VEXVO-593632 format. One line per 4 residues: number of its first residue (from 1); for each residue x negated, y negated, z negated of C-alpha. Coordinates in nm, 3 decimals. Layout:
NUM	X/Y/Z ~ ...
***
This chain:
1	-7.358/-25.375/-21.240 ~ -7.420/-24.995/-21.162 ~ -7.208/-24.906/-21.487 ~ -6.918/-25.130/-21.352
5	-6.930/-24.950/-21.015 ~ -6.932/-24.639/-21.178 ~ -6.636/-24.706/-21.420 ~ -6.412/-24.820/-21.121
9	-6.483/-24.543/-20.906 ~ -6.408/-24.295/-21.161 ~ -6.086/-24.490/-21.281 ~ -5.950/-24.528/-20.928
13	-6.036/-24.132/-20.861 ~ -5.935/-24.030/-21.201 ~ -5.678/-24.255/-21.391 ~ -5.348/-24.080/-21.558
17	-5.039/-24.165/-21.372 ~ -4.882/-24.345/-21.708 ~ -4.534/-24.558/-21.666 ~ -4.684/-24.876/-21.719
21	-4.976/-24.876/-21.490 ~ -4.697/-24.887/-21.190 ~ -4.620/-25.252/-21.261 ~ -4.855/-25.553/-21.300
25	-4.511/-25.724/-21.500 ~ -4.685/-25.885/-21.785 ~ -4.399/-25.823/-22.032 ~ -4.425/-25.449/-21.942
29	-4.760/-25.462/-22.018 ~ -4.743/-25.644/-22.323 ~ -4.510/-25.380/-22.488 ~ -4.706/-25.086/-22.386
33	-5.024/-25.246/-22.570 ~ -4.835/-25.294/-22.881 ~ -4.675/-24.950/-22.878 ~ -5.021/-24.790/-22.804
37	-5.174/-24.988/-23.095 ~ -5.256/-24.650/-23.331 ~ -5.004/-24.470/-23.125 ~ -5.101/-24.149/-22.888
41	-5.004/-24.188/-22.552 ~ -4.758/-23.890/-22.539 ~ -4.577/-24.038/-22.813 ~ -4.520/-24.401/-22.664
45	-4.403/-24.262/-22.304 ~ -4.068/-24.205/-22.410 ~ -4.044/-24.509/-22.647 ~ -4.184/-24.718/-22.376
49	-3.939/-24.583/-22.111 ~ -3.641/-24.599/-22.369 ~ -3.729/-24.971/-22.420 ~ -3.756/-25.071/-22.069
53	-3.429/-24.929/-21.997 ~ -3.267/-25.115/-22.307 ~ -3.438/-25.460/-22.264 ~ -3.620/-25.477/-21.912
57	-3.706/-25.843/-21.967 ~ -3.848/-26.118/-22.210 ~ -3.523/-26.262/-22.171 ~ -3.310/-25.954/-22.283
61	-3.572/-25.920/-22.568 ~ -3.524/-26.248/-22.676 ~ -3.112/-26.239/-22.687 ~ -3.144/-25.863/-22.891
65	-3.064/-25.870/-23.247 ~ -3.304/-25.797/-23.465 ~ -3.158/-25.471/-23.587 ~ -3.124/-25.347/-23.189
69	-3.517/-25.426/-23.153 ~ -3.590/-25.239/-23.482 ~ -3.375/-24.964/-23.385 ~ -3.574/-24.886/-23.022
73	-3.885/-24.903/-23.250 ~ -3.738/-24.660/-23.530 ~ -4.023/-24.396/-23.566 ~ -4.314/-24.605/-23.421
77	-4.438/-24.746/-23.777 ~ -4.547/-25.050/-23.816 ~ -4.207/-25.255/-23.794 ~ -4.340/-25.637/-23.820
81	-4.500/-25.542/-23.457 ~ -4.128/-25.490/-23.378 ~ -4.058/-25.790/-23.500 ~ -4.324/-26.022/-23.347
85	-4.241/-25.908/-23.072 ~ -3.887/-26.000/-23.118 ~ -4.033/-26.330/-23.233 ~ -4.285/-26.394/-22.946
89	-4.017/-26.281/-22.701 ~ -3.750/-26.621/-22.847 ~ -4.056/-26.827/-22.840 ~ -4.160/-26.763/-22.472
93	-3.773/-26.818/-22.373 ~ -3.781/-27.183/-22.575 ~ -4.139/-27.274/-22.507 ~ -4.235/-27.127/-22.183
97	-3.888/-27.122/-21.975 ~ -3.844/-26.742/-22.022 ~ -4.186/-26.702/-21.777 ~ -4.427/-26.507/-21.984
101	-4.754/-26.702/-21.989 ~ -5.071/-26.672/-21.805 ~ -5.336/-26.770/-21.993 ~ -5.513/-26.636/-22.277
105	-5.514/-26.892/-22.556 ~ -5.110/-26.941/-22.467 ~ -5.089/-26.583/-22.512 ~ -5.306/-26.559/-22.830
109	-5.076/-26.784/-22.965 ~ -4.790/-26.566/-22.965 ~ -4.682/-26.410/-23.289 ~ -4.877/-26.035/-23.337
113	-5.071/-26.086/-23.055 ~ -5.453/-26.088/-23.107 ~ -5.786/-26.103/-22.895 ~ -5.769/-25.770/-22.813
117	-5.410/-25.778/-22.677 ~ -5.406/-26.095/-22.514 ~ -5.714/-25.979/-22.342 ~ -5.530/-25.684/-22.225
121	-5.253/-25.864/-22.067 ~ -5.467/-26.129/-21.872 ~ -5.671/-25.833/-21.702 ~ -5.466/-25.582/-21.644
125	-5.151/-25.817/-21.577 ~ -5.329/-26.113/-21.398 ~ -5.692/-25.973/-21.335 ~ -5.855/-26.194/-21.576
129	-6.233/-26.108/-21.648 ~ -6.145/-26.143/-21.991 ~ -6.243/-25.812/-22.213 ~ -6.107/-25.602/-22.455
133	-6.201/-25.372/-22.745 ~ -5.992/-25.109/-22.890 ~ -6.132/-24.824/-23.082 ~ -6.174/-24.616/-22.761
137	-6.371/-24.938/-22.631 ~ -6.569/-24.942/-22.971 ~ -6.672/-24.564/-22.921 ~ -6.780/-24.601/-22.529
141	-6.974/-24.893/-22.568 ~ -7.155/-24.789/-22.923 ~ -7.242/-24.463/-22.731 ~ -7.388/-24.606/-22.382
145	-7.578/-24.904/-22.538 ~ -7.699/-24.709/-22.826 ~ -7.570/-24.900/-23.086 ~ -7.635/-24.813/-23.454
149	-7.477/-25.087/-23.661 ~ -7.124/-25.071/-23.842 ~ -6.910/-25.205/-23.539 ~ -6.683/-25.343/-23.831
153	-6.953/-25.559/-23.904 ~ -6.933/-25.918/-23.758 ~ -7.279/-25.956/-23.586 ~ -7.192/-25.577/-23.395
157	-6.873/-25.665/-23.341 ~ -6.919/-25.929/-23.186 ~ -7.207/-25.783/-22.974 ~ -6.964/-25.571/-22.846
161	-6.757/-25.826/-22.746 ~ -7.038/-25.988/-22.544 ~ -7.095/-25.646/-22.368 ~ -6.720/-25.570/-22.305
165	-6.733/-25.925/-22.136 ~ -7.012/-25.889/-21.929 ~ -6.914/-25.514/-21.785 ~ -6.560/-25.695/-21.703
169	-6.719/-26.006/-21.556 ~ -6.953/-25.775/-21.347 ~ -6.603/-25.636/-21.188 ~ -6.414/-25.941/-21.120
173	-6.555/-25.970/-20.733 ~ -6.350/-25.666/-20.662 ~ -5.983/-25.630/-20.562 ~ -5.813/-25.580/-20.920
177	-6.156/-25.522/-21.052 ~ -6.116/-25.665/-21.414 ~ -5.744/-25.493/-21.477 ~ -5.916/-25.152/-21.347
181	-6.246/-25.204/-21.538 ~ -6.086/-25.258/-21.896 ~ -5.826/-24.962/-21.824 ~ -6.136/-24.733/-21.720
185	-6.342/-24.839/-22.040 ~ -6.014/-24.771/-22.245 ~ -5.937/-24.420/-22.034 ~ -6.291/-24.295/-22.078
189	-6.285/-24.340/-22.450 ~ -5.899/-24.149/-22.429 ~ -6.020/-23.871/-22.234 ~ -6.409/-23.811/-22.218
193	-6.601/-24.041/-22.480 ~ -6.363/-23.807/-22.766 ~ -6.454/-23.892/-23.128 ~ -6.504/-23.522/-23.180
197	-6.657/-23.275/-22.898 ~ -6.682/-23.535/-22.574 ~ -6.710/-23.455/-22.293 ~ -7.032/-23.567/-22.181
201	-7.091/-23.343/-21.900 ~ -6.765/-23.510/-21.694 ~ -6.866/-23.864/-21.770 ~ -6.964/-24.105/-21.497
205	-7.205/-24.293/-21.712 ~ -7.422/-24.000/-21.868 ~ -7.711/-24.096/-21.690 ~ -7.701/-24.412/-21.865
209	-7.572/-24.310/-22.196 ~ -7.834/-24.382/-22.435 ~ -7.670/-24.194/-22.735 ~ -7.671/-23.893/-22.500
213	-8.038/-23.922/-22.400 ~ -8.134/-23.973/-22.763 ~ -7.915/-23.722/-22.911 ~ -7.682/-23.932/-23.099
217	-7.349/-23.913/-22.947 ~ -7.172/-23.735/-23.266 ~ -7.329/-24.013/-23.506 ~ -7.237/-24.280/-23.300
221	-7.008/-24.518/-23.343 ~ -7.147/-24.570/-23.716 ~ -6.800/-24.616/-23.870 ~ -6.768/-24.654/-24.218
225	-6.603/-24.343/-24.425 ~ -6.253/-24.322/-24.446 ~ -6.070/-24.412/-24.809 ~ -5.970/-24.056/-24.946
229	-5.591/-23.984/-24.905 ~ -5.362/-24.086/-25.172 ~ -5.074/-23.843/-25.295 ~ -4.752/-23.984/-25.380
233	-4.417/-23.815/-25.491 ~ -4.045/-23.937/-25.426 ~ -3.740/-23.784/-25.499 ~ -3.431/-23.876/-25.257
237	-3.074/-23.821/-25.362 ~ -2.831/-23.713/-25.079 ~ -2.521/-23.881/-25.236 ~ -2.162/-23.756/-25.059
241	-1.799/-23.876/-25.130 ~ -1.530/-23.788/-24.921 ~ -1.780/-23.726/-24.573 ~ -1.951/-24.058/-24.689
245	-2.307/-24.085/-24.764 ~ -2.493/-24.342/-24.991 ~ -2.751/-24.544/-24.771 ~ -2.959/-24.832/-24.903
249	-3.131/-25.155/-24.696 ~ -3.503/-25.191/-24.805 ~ -3.553/-25.539/-24.965 ~ -3.799/-25.811/-24.752
253	-4.155/-25.828/-24.839 ~ -4.231/-25.466/-24.922 ~ -4.311/-25.188/-24.644 ~ -4.050/-25.069/-24.401
257	-3.839/-25.390/-24.502 ~ -3.481/-25.412/-24.393 ~ -3.503/-25.009/-24.275 ~ -3.230/-24.785/-24.435
261	-3.284/-24.471/-24.653 ~ -3.127/-24.296/-24.920 ~ -3.159/-24.388/-25.265 ~ -3.508/-24.265/-25.370
265	-3.742/-24.330/-25.665 ~ -4.103/-24.259/-25.698 ~ -4.233/-24.020/-25.945 ~ -4.551/-24.124/-26.101
269	-4.528/-23.932/-26.431 ~ -4.560/-23.582/-26.261 ~ -4.204/-23.552/-26.283 ~ -4.102/-23.457/-26.632
273	-3.776/-23.570/-26.637 ~ -3.462/-23.392/-26.462 ~ -3.348/-23.508/-26.105 ~ -2.999/-23.512/-26.261
277	-3.105/-23.774/-26.532 ~ -3.296/-23.973/-26.262 ~ -3.017/-23.989/-26.021 ~ -2.767/-24.087/-26.276
281	-3.027/-24.309/-26.412 ~ -3.102/-24.498/-26.051 ~ -2.741/-24.513/-25.940 ~ -2.559/-24.550/-26.273
285	-2.302/-24.284/-26.152 ~ -2.239/-23.902/-26.328 ~ -2.253/-23.604/-26.122 ~ -2.130/-23.272/-26.246
289	-2.423/-23.071/-26.053 ~ -2.733/-23.118/-25.810 ~ -2.860/-22.876/-25.551 ~ -3.205/-22.901/-25.441
293	-3.257/-22.951/-25.053 ~ -3.565/-22.873/-25.017 ~ -3.915/-23.090/-24.950 ~ -3.997/-23.281/-24.641
297	-4.358/-23.435/-24.580 ~ -4.488/-23.748/-24.448 ~ -4.789/-23.942/-24.372 ~ -4.811/-24.323/-24.341
301	-5.215/-24.448/-24.283 ~ -5.394/-24.307/-24.596 ~ -5.097/-24.171/-24.813 ~ -4.956/-23.827/-24.800
305	-4.596/-23.842/-24.940 ~ -4.375/-23.578/-25.051 ~ -4.012/-23.603/-25.126 ~ -3.788/-23.393/-25.320
309	-3.451/-23.391/-25.181 ~ -3.125/-23.354/-25.372 ~ -2.728/-23.332/-25.293 ~ -2.500/-23.494/-25.545
313	-2.126/-23.501/-25.490 ~ -1.973/-23.822/-25.639 ~ -1.688/-23.818/-25.858 ~ -1.624/-24.189/-25.723
317	-1.840/-24.436/-25.515 ~ -2.103/-24.676/-25.622 ~ -2.012/-25.051/-25.535 ~ -2.434/-25.082/-25.435
321	-2.515/-24.979/-25.055 ~ -2.299/-24.886/-24.831 ~ -2.118/-24.548/-24.745 ~ -2.095/-24.456/-24.410
325	-2.070/-24.122/-24.211 ~ -2.338/-23.930/-24.069 ~ -2.243/-24.074/-23.726 ~ -2.314/-24.448/-23.878
329	-2.627/-24.319/-24.053 ~ -2.784/-24.223/-23.737 ~ -2.687/-24.536/-23.590 ~ -2.889/-24.741/-23.862
333	-3.296/-24.787/-23.832 ~ -3.441/-24.520/-24.105 ~ -3.738/-24.520/-24.229 ~ -3.957/-24.185/-24.086
337	-3.930/-24.013/-24.355 ~ -3.547/-24.073/-24.442 ~ -3.443/-23.966/-24.084 ~ -3.615/-23.625/-24.160
341	-3.383/-23.589/-24.439 ~ -3.084/-23.704/-24.205 ~ -3.210/-23.456/-23.961 ~ -3.188/-23.190/-24.254
345	-2.829/-23.272/-24.384 ~ -2.755/-23.259/-23.989 ~ -2.885/-22.903/-23.936 ~ -2.655/-22.725/-24.182
349	-2.730/-22.857/-24.529 ~ -2.392/-23.084/-24.588
***
């Protein structure tokens, strides 16, 4: 197929030199694929390098504590992905004798792995003719074939999977063809077929792109409108007693479960109550004074979060939570917002 040949030639001449592309180790590729979900390549590179330094094999991941795994993941968000990596590694050790499975069904059965990730591992690591369909590939295929349906709807989504399968199968006769074809589709969407201001003049498929021919590049893919951002307001308290700081671990069953944070509360009434009163009610402690350390801002999916940070000096220690030095706090896996609070304290606010 002309399209497959053009993609392969373009990828082999233009592929970025990414560290996980220097290996065919399915474990290393698996880690990169999970990290890259909803995260930019430039962000993932140092995380992947650090992870592979500390946990270079599936066996080392299986032996690690959950706390260590989550700490290495800290800052990437979606912590269930890290915990699923940990669970899957233990399953591979126990049920596959520490050998990464090579079949699509066996890989798909692992915790946290869906159709896309299983296909990516099979094709990239083992050069099997299995398709991939992520956001980048959806954008390339809808424009290339002029598909106007909503990619999230079942019929359109299945058609896209079929097209991706057709393309990777067309590359199967070439050495590393399946591996390079799928990576080419992802790469094209990442660097050429961009959501905004695509570089059509540099695209190897421009002569057969239906969207370009019909002036619909900026209208495809036809995705539903995003939900409007929701703003949330929190107050966090940095409680200091003899150079130790009160932190708490988030409970199970909620977002960022088992991560650490400074005591905080969400304000839903416009923040009419005084922060000192809120702190005393929240912690069951009395404070002589309270100092405003400023605000931090953080985004999680559609949420825009503002956290007002206050410092209090305690006369006695609360029996809830743990009192740690700043160095000890730094060693815990913190939520991203509270990692910013720690940085604020360490940069001179303590």
